[in-house]
N, C-alpha and C positions, 0 to 999 in steps of 0.2 A: 453559556458554555464555559467549562473550566479551561484554564490555560493548558496547552498541549506541549509536552517536552519530549523530544526524540532522544533516546539513549544513544550513546556512541555506536553501539552495535546496530541499532535501527538505522541511523544515518548512513553507516557504511553499507548495509544491505540494500537500502533504497537506491543509493548511487550505483552499486554493483549490478542491481537487477533492473535498473532503468525507470525508477519512479522519482518524481520530483517531490520536494517538500510540500509544494502546493497541492499535489495530488494526494499526498498522505493526509494532509489536513482536510481536504475535501472528502476523502473517504470516511474520515471520522464524523464529519458534519452531515453528509448525505446518506451514508450507509446505515443499515440497521444493525445495531450492536447485538451480538449473540454471545452467549456464554462460550468460553474456550477452556482449555485445560488449566489446571492449577489456579483457579479463581480469576483468570484473566478474561478479557473480552476480545472479540474479533469483529471486524467490520469489513465489508467488501464494496467496491464501487467499480463500474465498468466505464472505460474511457474509449469511445470510438475514435477512429482516425488511423492514419498510416504511420507506422513506426518501423524504422530501419534498425536492425540490431547488428551487433558485432559478428554474428554468424553469417552475415551477407544476405539474409532473407528480409523480406518486407512483410509486415503483419497488419491486419485490418482493425485491430483493436487490442486493448489489454484490460485486465482486471487487476486492480490493486487490492491486496488483502493486508490489513493492518492488525497486529496483535498488540493490545495495550492493557495496562493495569490502571485501575481507578484508585487514586490516592485522594486524601481529604482536600487538597488544594490544586491538584493537577491530574491530567491524564498522561501517563508515561508510556510512550510507544516503545515496545521491547523488540519488535522485529517487523519487517516489511517483506511481503512476497508479491511477485508479479507473474501473472499468467498471460501469455500472448496468444492471440486468436489468429490461427492460420487462415489462409485464403488469398493472400496477396503476394505469395512467393514469386520471385522473379528468376 
C-alpha cells in the first residue's frame, strides 16, 4: 500500500470530529474505496464501541469516512467525516 499523508485540513477535521489517525489509516486499509467527487476516492469503516461526545451523549458506534486523492507516490487524505450511531444515550 502507498504511503498515506493527512493534509492539515484532514488532521484538523479528524480531531474535531472524533477520529484518530489510526482509525483514518484503518479506514483506508479495510474500507472499500469508491469513486467520490472531483476524481477523489472515499472509504468508510465502522468502529463499534461506546463513545462519549462533547454533547454529553454516549454512542454505540461510529463510522469514519475518509476522502482521499491518489497521487503517484502517496494517498493524500483531504477530509475526514465521522457519523455516530445512536442508541446508548444517557
